[in-house]
C-alpha positions in Angstrom: -0.2 0.0 0.4 3.0 2.3 0.8 4.8 2.0 -2.6 1.1 2.6 -4.5 0.9 6.0 -2.4 4.4 6.6 -3.4 3.8 5.9 -7.1 0.6 8.1 -6.6 2.5 10.7 -5.3 5.2 10.6 -7.8 2.8 10.3 -10.7 0.7 13.8 -9.7 3.9 15.5 -9.1 5.3 14.9 -12.7 1.8 15.5 -14.1 1.3 18.8 -12.3 5.0 19.8 -13.4 3.7 19.7 -16.9 0.3 21.8 -16.1 2.8 24.6 -14.7 4.5 25.0 -18.0 3.6 28.2 -19.6 6.0 29.5 -22.3 7.5 33.1 -21.7 5.9 36.1 -23.2 7.4 39.3 -23.6 6.3 41.9 -21.5 2.5 43.9 -22.4 1.8 40.7 -25.1 -1.2 39.5 -22.8 -4.0 41.5 -22.4 -7.7 40.5 -20.4 -10.8 42.3 -19.6 -12.5 41.2 -16.5 -16.2 41.6 -15.7 -16.7 40.5 -11.8 -19.7 40.7 -9.1 -20.0 39.5 -5.5 -20.4 40.9 -2.5 -19.0 43.2 -0.2 -19.2 43.3 3.8 -17.5 45.2 6.6 -18.3 43.0 9.1 -19.6 39.7 8.0 -22.8 40.5 9.4 -24.5 42.9 6.3 -23.7 41.7 2.6 -24.2 44.2 0.2 -23.6 43.6 -3.8 -20.5 44.7 -5.6 -19.2 45.3 -9.6 -15.7 45.4 -10.9 -14.4 45.7 -14.2 -10.7 45.0 -14.7 -8.2 45.6 -17.7 -5.3 43.1 -17.0 -1.6 42.5 -18.9 1.5 40.9 -18.3 4.6 42.3 -16.9 6.6 38.8 -16.6 5.3 35.5 -17.0 4.5 35.8 -13.2 3.6 39.3 -12.5 0.9 41.1 -13.9 -0.6 44.8 -13.9 -4.1 45.5 -13.6 -6.5 48.7 -13.7 -9.7 48.2 -12.2 -13.1 50.5 -11.4 -15.9 49.3 -9.8 -18.9 49.9 -7.4 -20.1 49.0 -4.4 -22.7 49.9 -1.5 -22.6 49.5 2.2 -25.7 50.0 4.1 -25.4 51.0 7.7 -29.0 50.9 9.4 -27.6 52.0 12.8 -26.3 54.8 11.2 -29.3 55.3 9.3 -27.0 56.1 6.2 -25.6 54.2 2.7 -22.5 54.7 1.4 -22.1 54.2 -2.5 -18.6 53.9 -3.3 -16.8 54.1 -6.9 -13.3 52.4 -6.3 -10.5 53.2 -9.0 -7.6 50.7 -8.3 -4.4 49.8 -9.8 -2.6 46.8 -8.8 0.0 44.1 -9.4 -1.0 40.5 -9.2 1.6 37.4 -9.1 0.8 34.2 -10.0 2.3 31.3 -7.7 1.3 28.4 -10.4 0.1 28.0 -14.1 -1.9 25.6 -15.3 -5.5 24.7 -15.8 -6.3 26.2 -12.3 -3.4 28.9 -11.1 -3.7 30.7 -7.7 -2.4 34.2 -7.6 -1.7 37.1 -4.6 -3.1 40.6 -5.5 -1.9 43.9 -4.0 -3.5 47.2 -5.0 -3.8 50.7 -4.4 -6.4 53.2 -5.2 -8.9 55.7 -4.8 -12.4 56.0 -3.4 -14.9 58.2 -4.9 -17.9 58.0 -2.2 -21.5 59.3 -2.0 -23.2 59.2 1.6 -27.3 59.2 2.0 -27.0 61.2 5.2 -23.1 62.7 5.8 -21.1 64.0 4.0 -18.0 61.8 3.3 -15.0 62.9 1.9 -13.8 61.1 -1.0 -9.9 58.9 0.0 -7.6 56.4 -0.7 -7.4 52.5 -0.4 -5.3 50.0 0.1 -5.8 46.2 -1.0 -4.5 42.7 -0.6 -5.9 39.5 -1.4 -6.0 36.0 -3.5 -7.6 34.3 -6.3 -7.9 31.5 -8.7 -8.2 31.4 -12.3 -9.5 28.6 -14.1 -9.7 28.1 -17.6 -12.8 27.2 -19.3 -11.3 28.0 -22.9 -8.6 29.0 -24.4 -9.5 32.6 -24.2 -12.0 32.5 -21.3 -11.1 32.0 -17.4 -13.3 32.0 -14.6 -11.6 34.3 -11.7 -12.5 33.9 -8.3 -11.3 36.5 -5.9 -11.0 37.8 -2.2 -9.6 41.2 -1.5 -9.5 42.9 2.0 -9.3 46.9 1.3 -8.3 49.2 4.0 -9.8 52.7 3.3 -8.3 55.4 4.9 -11.7 57.2 5.5 -14.0 54.9 6.5 -14.5 51.5 7.4 -12.2 48.4 5.7 -14.3 46.0 3.5 -14.2 42.5 2.5 -14.9 41.8 -1.4 -15.5 37.9 -2.4 -15.8 38.2 -6.1 -16.4 35.9 -9.3 -15.6 37.3 -12.7 -14.8 35.8 -16.6 -11.7 37.3 -17.6 -11.4 37.1 -21.4 -7.5 37.3 -23.1 -6.8 38.5 -26.3 
């Protein structure tokens, strides 16, 4: 039984080494456009919807630049207030593995344009850190699952859980 498990482990590692192979691409040779939807929360009690549009290009085989514009709202019933936020972010993604499923980590910085129903809230900056997983559906179509924790300087910090479709060209 131990020999079988050892052979199975060697086989899986051998196969996964081929799935990680990706031909080297020169900088800015890959572009993608992603459309995301998901949930946003600041306390894991109340969840609101969020949307995101993202453009991405490669710097190297592992590092990618992205620019994103989104919208989310946070309802604060205890304050009788609702925040409508439009973040614009610029970030860097690092792909840990390349294959059918490709995990990555993400760092980003941006600016929030905010409108509030009760109080005047000023626009302010944000910093984000998260992780995600690309899943190859077809040659040019991927499904992306991502989580980003955003530090917002002017108001509550936010958790984004999103799923999107990414088209590469």
